[in-house]
N, C-alpha and C positions, 0 to 999 in steps of 0.2 A: 340511131334514127330519131330518138327523142331530142337529142341535142341539136340535130339539124333543123328541127321545127322551130327552135328558138334562135337560130343563127340570123334570121331575118330582122331581129330586134337589136342586133349589135351594130353600133355605128361603123360605117365603112371608113377605112383609113387608106391614105396614100403616102408612102414613105414615112409611116408612123404618125402622120398628121390626121386627126379626125376630120371627116368631111361633113359633119352634121351642120356646120355653119352654112356651107353651100346649099345643103338641103333645105335650110330654113329661109335663105335669101332667094333661092330660085323662084318660088311662087310669086314673089313681088314683080317679076318680069311679065306676069300675065295681067297685072292691073293696068287700067287705062292711064296713059301719060297725058299731061296737060297739053292742049293744042290751041292755037289761035284761030283755027278754022271755025266757021259758023256751022258747017254741015260736016259731020263725020260719017264713018261707015256704020254698017248695021251692027257689027260686033261691039263697037264702042258705045253705040246707043243702047244696046242691050245691057252692057255692063253698068252704064250710068243709071239705067232704069232700075236694075237690081240693087245697086248701092242706095239709090233714093228710097226704094221700098223698104230695105233693111233699116235704114236710118229712121224712117217714119215709124216702123214697128218698135224699134228699141227705145225711141224717145217718147213714145206714147204715154207711158206711166210716169214720166219725169216732168217736173216743172221747168221753168226757164233757167233756174240755177243749174239744173242737171244737164242742160243742153251743151254746156261747155265740154262735157265728156263725149260728145258725139264723135269727134275725130278719133279718139282713142278706142272707143268701143267698136266702131265700124272698121277701123284698121285691124283690130284684133280678130273681128269676125272674118274679114277677108283672108287674113293670114291662116287662121285655123281651117277655113273652108277649103282653100286651095291646097294646103298641106295635106289635109285628110284625103282629098280626092286624088291628088297626084300619088299618094302612097298606095293606092289600089292598083296602079299600073305595074306590070311585071318588071322585075329586076330593079325595083326602086326601094328607097328607105323612107320610112315614115317617122319623122322626129317626134310627132305627138304620141307615139307609143312609149316614149321615155317619160317616166314619172318625174324625173329631175327637171325636164323642160316644162312640163305642165305645171309643176309647183312653182317654177321660176316665173311663169306667167300669172298664176292665180294668187300667190301670196302677196306680191307688191301691190296689185290692184285692189285686193280685198283690204289690205292695210291702209291704202289711200282712201278708200271709202269710209273706213272706220275712223281714221284721223280727221277726215272732213266733217263727220258728224260730231266728234268730240270738240272740234274747234268752233263750229258754227252753232250747234245746239247741244251742249253737253248734258243738260238736264233730260232732254227727250231721249238722247242716245242711251244714257244710263238707265232711263226708265224702262227700256225694253228688257232689261234683265229681271224685272219684277212685275208680273202682270197685276193689273188693278184688281182689288178685292181679294187678294191672297190672304188666307188665314195666317195669323201671327206665328204659330208653331212651324208652318211650312216655309217661312220666308228664307231661312238659311239654305235649306235644301234646294228651293227653286232658284235662288241666286246662283248656286253652284252648278245646277243643271243648265241654266240659260247661258252662263259664262262658258261652260264646256261646249255647248252647241254653237256658240259664237266663234270660239277659237278653232273649232273643227271644220268650219266652212271652207277655208282654202284647201284643206286636205281632201274634203269631199269633192271639190271641183276637180282637183288634179287626178284623184283616183278614179272618178267616174269616167273622165275622158280616156284615161289610159286603159282601164279595164274593158271598156266597150270596143275600142279599136283593136286591142290585143286579142280579145276573144274572137272578133270577126276575122282577123288575119289568120289566126290559128285554124279556125273552121274552114276557111277557104283552102289553106294548104293541106289540111287533112283530107278533105273531099277530093281535091285535085290529085293527091297522091293515090287515093283509092281508085280514082278513075283510070289513071295510067296503069295501075297494077292489074285491074280487072279487064282491061282492054283485050289482051291476048287470051284470057281464060274465059270470061263471060262477056261477050260484046253487048248483049242485050242489057245486062245489069250496068255495064259501063256507060251505055247511052242514058240510062235512067239517072245515074249519078251525075252525068254531064248536065242534064236538065236541072237537077238539084243545085249544081254548082252555079249555073246561070241565074237561077232564082236567088241564090244566096248572094251573088255578086250585086244584083239589083238592090237587095236588101241592105248590103253594106254601103252602097252609094247613098241610100237614104239615111242610114245611121251616121255616116260621115258628115252629112249636111245637118242632121238634127243635133248631133252632139256639139258641133261648132256653134249652132244657134243657142242651145241650152246653156253652154258655158258663158256666153256673153249676156244672155238674158238674165241669168242668175246674178251676174255682176251688176247689171242695171237695177235689179230688184234690191240688192244690198245697198246700192247707191240711193235708191228711193227712200230707204229707211233712215238715211243719215242726212237728207237735205230738206 
């Protein structure tokens, strides 16, 4: 029973070929495609409005130099958002529950922000490792602590996204299993757990959206420190 709970996190295979790549590319079909029409339908207008709103919020703390990252950050936001939400559907696979995928997204982008700062303003970027006014005896310890906190950022990004989505999926499966088990024995209690399952599903939809936004927002804040 315990193993079956974690089977949902294993990548599906067809003839020995992992289908995780298809799971990652499928959400891109939901994005609006370019069109030469002046007037589009309501769905495209809503999607473009959401993309514009997200871009405005992400670029708000950045200067003009950071606006070059708008396409990368908004595309990452759209990918994470659609992947997280589609993973809540029955009989689907959520690639963002895999730590390897989240680290593959977090580490290169964090490294790019760090290298950008070291190239454009090396003194300011290295100055973040030592707060101003630090007593002389504490300088080695603080440099070590700040360096560790800097290097652990991509790991925190990946683990935060993985842990939140994994915990939510496990809770949904546990409560749904309890609901079906209690149905022939205690129908009243089963109805109560069904209500809890509905509320938890709504909560997980919110968590899926918030975690995608937090992931990209933290990257934009890391970028803000280095430009």
